[in-house]
N, C-alpha and C positions, 0 to 999 in steps of 0.2 A: 521841286515838283517833278513827278514822274512823267514819262512820255504820254501816257493815256490822258492824264489831266491837262497836260500842256497842249496837246492837239485839240482837245475839247474846248479849251480856252481860246486858242488861236482862231478856231472856226467862227467864234462870235465877234472877232475883231475885224476891222477893215484894213485894207492895204495902206501902207504908209512907209515911213522911214525905218520901221522895225519889222515889217511883214510883207511878203509877196507870195501870192498863190500861182502855181504853174500847173497847167493841165497835163503837160508831158515833161519827161525828164530832159535835161540838157543833152545835146548831142556831144558825145565825148569819145567813146570807144570807136576806133577806126575813123575818127573825124579829123579834118585838117584844122590848122590854127584859126582860120576864119570862124569856123563853127564853135571850136572850143573857147574862143575869146568872148563869146556871149556870156558864158558862165563866169569867166574871169572878171569881166566888166561889172556884172551884177554883184559879185562878191566884194570887189573893190569899192563899189558905190555904197554898199551897206557898211563896210568897215570904216569909211570916212564920214558916214552920216552923223548928224548932230542928234545924239540920243543918250539916255542915261542907262538903258537896259539892253539886253541882248537882242539881236535881230534874227529873224527866221525866214527861210524860204521853204514852203511846203509844196511838195510835188504830188500830183494826182488829185487835185481839187480844182473844180471849175470856178474861176473868178466870177463874182457877181451873185451867182446862185448858191455858192458854197457846196455844190453837189460833189460828193466823193465818188470819183471814178476809179481810183486805184493807180498804182505805179505801173507804168508801161515797161520800164527797164531799170535795172539797178546799176550803180557804179561803185567800184572799189574805192574806199576812202583813201587808202594809201597812195593810189595812183593820182587821185585828185590833189592830195597834199604835195606830191612831187611836182606835178604840173604847175601849180599855182605858186608855191613858195620858192621855186627856182628862178623866178623872173622878177622879184620885187626888191625894193630898197630895204625892207625889214620884214621879219617873219609875220605872216598873217595867220593868227590862230583861229581855226574854225573846225567844225566837225560835220560829217555827213553819215547817216545810217538810215536803214529802212525800218519802219515801225508798223506793227499790226494794229489796226484800229477799225472797230465796227465792221469786221469781216473783210476789210480791204488792207492791202499793203500800201503805205505811203512813204515818200522820201522826205527826210527832214534835214535841212542845213541849218546850222546854228553859228552865228558870228557874235562873240562877246564884245564888250566895249574894249577898244584897243587904242594904243598910242598912235596918233596920226601926224602928218598925212602918210598914206601908203600908196605907192604907185609902181607901175612897171618901169624897169630900167631900160627896156628895149621894146621895139614894136612886136606885138603878138596879135596877128590877125587884125581885128578892128580896134584893138586897144593900142593907143599911141604911147610911145615912150615919154616918161617924165610928165605925164598928164594925170592930174588928180580928178578922179570921178567921184561924185557924191550923190547920194539918194536925197531927192527933195520930194516929199510926199510919196506918190506912187510912181514917180518917173526918175530917170537917171540923167545926170547932166555933168558937164565939166565944171569943176569948182572955179570960182572967181579968185583973182589974186588976193583980195582982202580975206576971203574965206580960208585960203591956204595959210595966210599970215596968222589968222586966229588959231588955226590948228597947231601951228608951230609954237605960238605963245602958250597955248594950253599945255602942250607937251613939256615945255621948259619950266613951267611953274610948279611949285611944290604940290605934290598930290597926296591925298589921303587914301590910304590903302589898308585893307584888312591884313592881319597877321595871325595865322592859325598855329595853335599848339595842339598836337594830337599825341596821345599816349595811351598805352594799355593800363587798365586798372583792375584790381581784384574785384570779386563779386561780394565783398564784405560791405557792411553798412557805411564804412568810411571811404569806400572807393580808393583804397590804398594804391598809389602808383607802383607800377612794375618796371624796374630797370631792365629786366629780362624775364621772359616767360619760362621759368624753370619748374618742371613738374615731373614727378615719378608716377607713372600709370601702370596698370596691371593688364596684361594680355591674358584674358581668361579663356581657357579651352573648355568648352562645355561638353557634357556627355552627348552621345548620339541621341537624337530625339526619340528613337524607338526604344532606347534603354531607360528613358524617363517615364515613370508610371503616370497614369491618369490621376486626377484629383477629383474627389477623395478616393482613396483605395478601399475596396470592399472589406468589410469586417467579417472575420471568420467566426461563425457561431458554432455551438456544439454540433457534433455529428458532421463537421466539415461543410456546412451550408454557408454560402456567401450571402451576407445581408447588405443590401445597398443602403446608402444614407437616405433617411426619410426626406431630406431637403432635395427637391428635384431641380433647383436652380443653380447647382454647383457648376463651376467652370472646370471642365475636365482637362483643359490645356493649361491650367494654372501653373503647375510646376515648370512646364516648358517655357511659358511666357516669362516666368520669374527668372529662369536661367538666362534668357536673352536680356532681361532688364539688368541683371547683375553684371553681365559682360559689358553692356554698353556703358553703364555708369562707371564701372571700374576703369574703362579706357578713355575717359573724357576729361578734357581740360577746358575750363570755362574762364571767361574774362569779359570786360566791357571796353568800349572806347570812350575816352574823355576828349571832348573837343572844346577848346577855348579860343575865343577871338580876342587877342591882346593888342590888336591894331587900333587905328583911329578911324576906321570906316567899316561899315557892314559888308558882309559877303552874301550874295544872293545866288540861288540855284546851286547851292553847295552839294556836291556829290563826293562821297568817300568810297574808294574801292580798295578792298583788302584782298591780297592774292598770296597763295602759297602753292608750292609744287604738289602735283597729284602723287598718290601712292596707292597700292592695292589695299582696299578695305578702309581707306581714309576718306572722311568727308567733313565739311563745315556745315553747321546748322544753328538755328536758334532754339528756343525752348520747345517750340512746336515740333521740331525734328527729333527730339529725344523720345524714347518709349515711355509710355505711362507705366506706373506701377500697376501690375495686374490685379484684378479683383477676383477673389476666390468664389464669390457668390453669383457670378454671371458667366455666361458663355461668350461674353464680349468684354472689351476694355472700355471702361467708362470714359467718355470724352472729357477733355479739360474744359473748364469754364474760365475764360480769360477776362481780366479787367484791364483793358488797354487805356493808357492815358493819352494825352495829346502829343506826346513826343514823336516828331516825325521820324526819328532814327529807329523807331520800332518797325518801320517798313524796310525790309531787307530783300534783295533779289539775289538768289544763289545760282551760280552757273558752274558747270564742270565740262572741261574740254580743252584741247590743245595743250595737255600736260599740266594744267593749273586748275585749282579750285578757287572760286572767286565769290566774295560777298560784297554787295554794293548797297550802301546806305544813301538814302535821299533826304538830306537835311533841310533844303530850302534856304531860308534866310537866317543868318546868325548875326545878331547885333554886336557892336563893339562892347567888350566887357562881359559878354554872355558866355556861359558854360553849359554844355549839353552832354548827356550820357547816352550811349547807344543801348539798345536792348541787349540782353545776355547773348553772348556768342560762344559756341562750343566747337572745339576740335575733337572729333571722335576718331579714336585709334590713330593718332598721328605717329609717323615713323620716327625712329631715333635719328634718322638722317636729316630731319627738319631742323634747320639752324637759323631761319629768319622768316619774318612776315613782312611783306612789302605793303605799304599803305600810300595811296595817292589821292590827293584832294584836288578837285576841280571847282572853281567858282568864277563867276563872271568878272569880278573885280580883281582877281589874281592875274598878274601879268603872265605867269607860267604856272603849270600844275605844281603843287607842292608834294614832295615825295619824302617819306621817312622809312627807315628799316628798323624793325624791332627784332632783337635777337631772341632766340629760343634755345632751350636745352631740355630735351625729352629723354627720360630714362624709362625703359620698358622692362617690367618684371613679368615673367611668365608664371602662370599658376593654372593647375588643372582643377576644375570644379567637379566634385562628386555628387551623385544623387543624394547621399546623406547630408551633404552640406546644403544642397538646395532645400531639402526638407527642414533642416535646422534653421535656415534663414526664414522659411515660411512660418515656422513655429514662433520665431522671435517676432515677426511682423504681426502674427495673430495675437500674441500676448500684448504687444503695444496697442493694438486696436482695442482689446478687451479692457486695458487699463484706462484708455481714453474715453470709454463709454460711461 
């Protein structure tokens, strides 16, 4: 579930052992341990709560009325992780980030289901050492000895967990697995736009008179758009992700993030990010008409920054034995220096993020495209269209 749908869902729920609303952000930056420990205590209480799904703390919402007032101040997640996990008996997996929702910025903490009990090994402000805090309903309390014993027994008993297998597959009908993404692409150098003629070119009549085409709806940029189309398609590598759950338990809120290093002119996209084949009979490119199925992996978020290109898939829930395929993904003009693709999977039932590395080998062939080749390609497309009529 993406953040927008998640927050919309949380706003319809009441506070309890999986949800808390806060009007203002926790005091953290430049705060002493007494003030910081309020956040630590709440995180510990949710981590030890008796629940089957993730817990959330939503900042910037007035409890009771669910009025959205917005985030008053943000906190760096890495500083939160360092503060909390340096004081506990075992790592506490959680995340924090700000989210734009309904014209406001909100803060969202997420605590997945974890192995318990989790507690501080030394006094931190109001948090006492070796004390297990637990969320009961909408309040926080110290766990009773029998509760702590049950937590330990549950941790020691055999657990059912999901086990994910993720791999790259070809775009063919059989989804053939790829041991390595090996591809030769062409770096096409197009002519200068000014040297590419308009379409259609005027026909010279007797006595040197230029006669324009009687069809007034021609796309004069057709040759130029076709050159761009040829260049993009020649420099593109396509594949899908295959995700299998071969474990004995489902995984929920599954998110898969694919990351590759940035390079000049290189990008990651889905089918919508590729150029359409231009239409010679219009002054615009006809929009695609998509028939989307119900596969949640068709939802992809793309980001570019900090030296990496990222594609994030939101899968949701995957049952044991289930296999899913992502939407088509394309590397457009990848560099020859690209040698691997990093894939990280997060899910509530995974004890730690799963990471795999897919190797790549890209060979780039350079080719100069001439105006005559563009015209020849256009002629071939026109003949194919005529044959199809």
